[in-house]
N, C-alpha and C positions, 0 to 999 in steps of 0.2 A: 926166192919166195915165189911160189906159185901163185897165179892171179887168174881171175875170171872176169871178162868184160861184160858187165850188165848195166842196165839202167838203174837208177836210185830207186825206182818202184819194184823192179825185178829182185834187186839185192835185199830190200826190206821184206818182200814176201818170203824169200829164202830164210832169211835170218829168223823171222817170226816162227817159221815151221820147225826151227831147230832149237828152240828154247824148252828147256825142262826144268822141273823143280823138284826137290828131295827133301823129305823130313822123316826122321826116325828110320832111315834105310830104305823107305819107299819112294820110288821115283815115278813120275808121271809127266807126260807132255803137258806144257803150261797153256800154249796158245791153240785154241781149238779152230780157230778161223777168224773170219772178218765179218762184221755186219755193216753195211753201207748204203747210201744213196748216191748215185753217180750224178755229176753234172759237169759242166765244162771245165771245171777246176781239176778233177781226178779220173774222169772217165777215160782219158788217153794216156795217163801216166800210171798211176798206181792201178787203175782199172785195166789197163792193157796187161800189167804183170798178173793181176789175179785171174784174168780171163784165159791166159795161156800158161798158168802154172799147172804142171801135170802131178797132181797128187790129190786123189779123190778123198782122202782123209783130212784135208785142209779145207773146212767148209766156208762157203759164202752164204750169208742170209741177206736178202734185200729188205730194207726198211720202207717205212711209209713216211715217217717224221723223224728227224734227226735227234730230237730230244727222246722220242718213244723208244727208238731202236737202241739208243744208248741205255735206257732203263733195262731193255732186255739183257744186255751185257752185264750190268750191275747185278740183275737178279739171278743170272746164271752163276756168276762168280761168287756171290753170296751164298746160293744153294750148294756150290761145289766147295764151300769152306775155305775160299781163297786160293785153291790149288789149281784151278783152270780159269782161263779167261777167254773173252773174244775181243778183238780189237775193233775200233769204229772208224769209219772214214766218211767224210763229207766233202762236198765242193766248198768253194770260197764263199765269204760273206754271210748271208743269212743261214745257209746250211750249217756252217760252223758255228755261228752264234747260237743256233738252236741247241747245240750240244752243251753249252756252258752250264745250264741248270743241272743237266745230268751229271757233269763232272763234279759239280759242287756236292751233289747227292752221294756220289761214290766217295769223295774225300771225307765228308763228314761222317759217314758210316764206316770208314777205314776199309774200303773195298778196293782191290786193284782194278784199274780202268785205264786202257790206253786209247787215246784220241788221236787221230791222224788226219786233221783238217787240212784241206788245201789252202795255200796262201797266194798273194798276188805274186807277180813275176818277180824274181830275183834280179833279172837284168833291168827291170823298170822301163824297159824300151817301149811296150805297148801301152804303158800307164795313161790314163786310168782305165784299167779294164772293166768289164761288166761285173757289178757287184763289189767293186773295190771301194773302201772307205778311205778317203784322203785326209790327212792331218796336216794342215799347212805348216805348223810349227814343228813338226816332227815327222819326216817322211817315212821313217822306218816303222811306225805304228800302223798296225792293221787290225782287222777284227779280231784275229787270234791272240792279240795282246789281252783280250778279256779273260782268256783262260788263266792268266798268271794269278788272279786272285784266288782261284779255286783249285789250282793243281799243286800236287806235292813236287812235281818236276815239270819244267818247261823248257822248250828248245825250238829253235827254227833252222832247219837245214838249208843254208843258202848256197852251198857248195857240196857236190856229191861226197867228198871225203869226210864231211862232216857228219854223214849218216852214222858212221861207225861208233863215234864217241856219244852221239845223241841215243843210239839204241842201247848201248851198254849202260848209260847212266839212267835211262828210263827203266830198264829191268832191274837195275840195282834198287830202285825205289819200289817197283811193283812187287818184288819178291821178298821185301823186307817187312816182317809182321809189325815191326815197331813204327814205320814211317809209309807204309803203303797207302795208297789213294789213287786219285786221278793223275795221270801223266799225259802231257800233250807234246807231240812232235809235229810241228807245223811244216807243211810241205809246199813250198812254191811250185806252182803248176809247170813251170818250165824245168825246174830242177827234177822233178819226178821222172821226166823223160830223158835226162842227161845220162851219158854213159860214163863208166869209170872202171878202171881195172882193179877190182877188189880182191884183197888177199883171201885165199881159200880158208884160212884159219878163222876169219870173221864169219863164214858161212857154216862152220862145222857145228856139231851138236855141243850145246853148253848147258850144263847143269848148275842151277842155283840151289845152294843148299841152305835151309832153313835151320838154324841153330837154336837150341834150347838155352837160354841164358840163365844161370843159377843165381840165387841170392848170394852176395858176397859174405864173407865171415863177419865183416864189420857191421853191416846192415843187419844180419841175422841176430847178432848179439842184442842190438838195440830193439829189434822186433820182438824177441822172447821176453826181454825184460818188460816191455810195455804190456804184452798180452798177459803175462803171468800176474800182473798187478791189477787185472780187471776181472770182473765177475760177470758182467752181463753183455757180452759181445754180441754183434749181429753182423752177419755176412751179407754184402750186396754182391749179388752175381750179375756180371756184365757180359757183354757179347765176346769179349776176349776169352772167357772160359771156353766157349764153343770153338773159336778158332784155334785154340791151343789143345783141343781134345782133352780138356781137364775136368770135364763133368764128373767122371767116376771118382776122381781124386777129391773135388769138392764134396761129393756125397759122402764119402768115407770120413772126410774131415768133420762135416757137420754131425754125422752119426756118432763118431767116437768121442767128440769133445762136447757134445750136446749144445750145439750153436745153432740157433734159427737163422734162416736165410730168407732175404727178399731179392725179388727179381727186378732188373731193369726191363724196358721194353726189348732190347737185344739179347738179354740173358734168359728170358722167359722160355720155359720149355726144356731147357737143358738138363734140368734136374726134374724127375717125375713129380707131377703136381700133388700126388697122394702122399708123398713122403711127410711124415709127421712135423718135420722142421722146416719144411717149405712153406713159408707164410704167403707165397704168392707175389704178385706185382706190388711194388711200393712207389712211394712218392705222390706227386700232384695227381697222377692217374692211377694210383694204387688203391688197395682195400684197406679196411679198418684194421685187420689183424696185423698185416706187414708194417703199417705206419706206426702202431702203437708200440710195436716192438723196437722199431728204429728210434722212436721219440724217447723211449725209455732206456736205451743202450748206453753203456759208459764206454763202449769201443765200437766204432764202425769199421769193419774189415772189408774194403772194397777190392774186388778181384776182377781185373779186366773191363772196368767201367769207365766212361768218360766223365761222370759226376756231372751231368748237365742239370739244368734247372728243374727237370721234372723229378729226377730221383732225389734230388736234395731239398725239394719244396722251396726253390729259390733261396738256397741256404739257410732255410728257416726250419728244416725237418729234423735237425740233431740237436741233442742237449748242448747248451753252451759249453759245458765242462766235459763233453764226450771226446775222446781222443779218436783220431782218424789214421787209419793206415791204408795206403793204396798201392796194391801190387799191379804193376802194368809194364809191358815192355817199353812203352812210350814214355819217356821221362817228363814230357810236358803234361800228359794226363796224370802221371803219378805224383806230380807236384801241386795239383789242385787242391785248394782250400787249406794249404799250409800243413798237410798231415806228414805222417812219416812216408817218405818216398822209397818204395821198394821196386827198383827197376829189374824186372825178372820175368821170365816166361811163367805163366799161371800154373802150369802143371808141375814144372820143376819146383817152383816156389812152394806149392801146397805139400808136395812130397817132402821138401826139406823141413817145412815148418811143422808138419804133422810127426816126424821123426823126432824133432827137438822137443815138442810139448809132450811127447809120449815119455820120453826120458825124465821130464819133470813131474811126471804123473799129474799133469794139469787137467782140469775140467772146468767148465763154466758153472756158475752158481744157480743156474735155472733148475727147477724141478719139473713141474708140469705147465708152467705158465704159457708156453707158446703153444702147447696142445689145446688148451683151453681157449686161447685167442682164435685158433684156427677153427675150432668147433663153432665158436659164436659167428665167425665169418661165414662158414658152410651154411649155417641156419639163416643168416641174412640173405645170402645169395639165393637160397631156395625160395624164400619169402619174396624176393624181389622178382624172380622168374615166374612166379605164379600170379603176379598182378595182371590184371587184363584192362584194356581200355575200351569202352563201349563204342567209340568212334572208328576203331580199327585196330590193326596190328601194333603191338609195342616193339620197338628195337630189341629190347632185352629178351623177350620171349622168342623172337625170330633167332637171335644168335644162340639161345640155349637149345632150340629145336636143332639147329644146324650142327651145333657141337655133339649132340646125341646121335644125329642120323648119318654123318658123313663116315666114310671109310676110316678105319683105324691108322692107315698109312697116308692119308690125304694131307696135302700141304695147303695151308691157308696163306694167302698173301694179302697184307694191308698196308696202309701208310698214313693216312690223314683223316681229317674230320673227327667225328665222335667215336668211330671205331676203335682206334688204338686205345682209348681209355676203357671202353667196354671189354675189350679182349684182355687187357692188361689186369683188370679187376676179376673176370669171371670165367675166361676161357680155360677149359681143362685140356692141357696138351695131351694128346693120346700117344704119341710116339717121338723118337728122336727125329730132328730135322723136319718136323711138320709145322713149325710155327715160324713164318717168314714175315717179319714186321720191319719196314724202313721207317723208323722214327727218329732218326738222327736229324734229318732235314725235312721230315714230314712232308714230302713232296707230293702235292696233288698231281695225279697223273701217272705216278709210279705203278700203280696197282695192276692193271691189265698187262703192261709190258713186263713188269717184274715177274708176274705169274708166267707169263710165257717163257722168260728167261729160266724160271724154276722148272718148267716142264721140259725145256730143252736139256736141262742138266739131269732130270730125273724123268724120262719119258714113260716109265712103268708106273708111276705114282699118279693118282688123281691130284689135280691142282685147282684150287678155288680162289678166285680174286674177289675180295670183299671191298666194296666202295659204295660212296654216296652218289646221288644224282649230280651234285656239283662237280665231282670228280670226273664222272663220265663225260660231262661237257667239255672238259679240259682236254681229254686224251683217250681215244678208243681206236686209234688207227691200227694198232697191232691186233685187234680183233681180226682184221683181214689178214694180217701176216700169219696168225696162228692157223687159219684155214689154209693159206698157201703152203705153210711148212708140215700140214698134217700133224699138228700138235694140239690136241684138244684141252681146253681149259673150260671151267664152269665159272661164270661171271654172276655174282650176286650183287645187284644194285638195290641198295636201300633208298628208296625214293620218299624223302620227306619234304620235297619242293622248296629247297633252298639251302644256303650255308648255315644249317641251324645251330651248329655248336658255336659259331661266331655270333649268331642271333642271341644264344644264352649268355655268352660272354658280354655282350652289350647290355642286356637287360638286368644281368645280376650286378651290373656296375652302374645302374641308375640311368642308362641311356635307352630311349625309345628304340624299337626295332628300326633299322635304317640301312637299306641295300643289302639285306641279307635274305630276305624271302624273294622267291621268283613269282612276283605278282605282275599283273597288267598295270601299266602306268595310267594315271588319270590326267586331268588337265593343269594339276597344280605343279609348281617347279620341281618340288621335292616329293610329290605324293605317289602312292600306288593304291589302287582299289583293292578291296578285300579279295577278290577272285584271283587264285593262283593260276599259273600258266601250265596246263596238263602236258605231259609228254608220254608217248608210248615207246619206252625203251626196247621193249621186246620186238616191236615192229622195226626199230632201227637195226637190231641184230639180224632180223630175217632178211632185211635188205642187203646185208653184207654177204647172205648165204649161210649163216649160222642158224641155230635153233633158238627160239625166243618164247618164253612163257611169262604169264603176268599172274601175281598171287596178291589177293586182297584179304584172304582169310588164311588161318592156320592149315586147314584142309588143302587148300590150293596150293599153298607153299610146300607141304609135305608131298603132295602129288607131283609137283613140278621138279622136285629134287630127285624123286624116284625116276621120272622120265628122263631127267638130265644124265642120271647114272647110266642109262642104257643107250644114249645118243652116242655116235662115233665122231661128231664135230663139236666144235666149240658151241656152248649153249649159255644163253643169258637168261636169268630169272629176274624179272623185274617185280620187286617186292614194295608195295605201297605201305609205308608205316607212317604213324603218326609222330610228328615232331616232338622233341623234348622227352621221348620215353626211354631214357637210357638210365644206368644207375647213378645215384647221386655221388657227390664228392664225399670221401671219407678221411677225416683226421688230417687234412692237407691244405696247402696254400700254394698259391702261384702268383708271382709278382707280375703285375701288368702296368703298362704306362698310361695310367688314367690322368686326365686333366687336373691340374691343381686348383684351378679356379673354373667356376661354372655357374651359369645362371639358375641351374637346376639343384634343388636341394637333395635329390636323391644321388646325384653325381657327387656332390660335397660330402654327404654321408659315407658314400663308398670310398672316397678319397681318405677320409679319416680313418677308416678301417685299415687301409693300406699303410697309412703312417704310423699306426699302432703296431703293425707287424714288422715294419722296418726298425723299430726300436730293438727288436728281439732277435734279429737275424745275424749271422756271421757276416763281417764285412767284406771278406775275402776268401 
């Protein structure tokens, strides 16, 4: 057996550079490079290996904050359809802990993400080292144990030879479309520099094949029997449709069998918005047309969706007697809400299902109901977007103008606050792979970093990060990284001076605004004065070296958009909008944990409304 003597760090880098992924006969390199921040835990081990690795095509990107840089990797992998990734490395302790939130974001969204946090000394000889957390009752516990709750695979390499099985198992998960998510390989800082005679075959090119799993005959018989007995089906299009490249198959299915379709946040934009059967976003943040079709359906056919509480309206959005079918590669997701579980690749399953229904000459019982619903929704959208506020810009009008003005191939990235709801209801997706929403974890702070990841994935496309002022406060360090990497993104900050969607959640449930507006404090223990704290976000951007514009009117906003289009560096547009100027909720409900007892009658009234809804929802 031929071997080569390398440190653990050196062997890891060589292994990463030799991983490939193949689907439908198309093969590509899986690991593009590493994003990291060096500290005493990794700079002399893995850092030495990266610094001296002689392959200019294996990239390194220096981050500014470990959570933010990890969101770059998630945004990159998502925009690349999960067929390419960056690994992420940090020092021990706080650097590693900072990546835990990003790991959860990747796992919830089913995005492959590899984390290589440094760990304490395997020898334990110099313990406790700087930044080490000690647990008196279990000395093996370190900061990196926090990754266990949010990763699909976790390992700690305490001896050099353990690296091989750790890597193989991590990539088994990373390349599995059913089980993919965050994977953590913790690397003790002494082990990173230890040498071992690694077999050459561990370091050779390895191709991971993504197979398309078909529907079994037994399940297909049940599926056809169920669908054939229904007349008013509705399809829910989830993100799995995109990752399976099944959008064309879904379009053909809906057209041929006259089945209306509602989109999840992850599934939006996979099917062109102007198709007559595409009802748009459904669920708690959905529109009236999609939700009415879902509520009146006798069969809900979920394809590639996680069926979270937003698309199901906290399990209250479907008819009590409606049948549910869930096509998903992940058995856990396919079994949700006790429907018919169809564990299969979305593209393969739709091809099989269409062929079987064609033989039966089956078609839905719809005539033109869904076309009428869609037309009514288009009229409602136009009316809402035409509304104006004498005090300033409305969020809805700003997004409508942005939707009209940006380039047809531009990618928009959003994740949290009121924006996902606005976009889910009304954004008209112009082209494929232009709608990039992280709404599985709704992680505040993903937006700028995720946009940079999308730009790295597709450097020739314009990329826009859409976020609120509350998000900007949480994470904007990768604005600097975008400048460093010469990757221009356009950042749209909608400044309504607070966490206003949470303010609205409070007040709509009988609670006075508390802790959600960005106001100056007065001398009372829980009080704030009326004046809000103003911030010039454009100036912050200019301080980084980016371009910055401020817009208080529509003319100023349109002018800033035009100027941003011609800038050659990252540009931020600070748009001052009035709070609560978004689209209302349509035909939907969302369960929230409101107090059962309260001194306020308004809270008790809101609680009574929740209790009434709880009588009508599905229990599991």
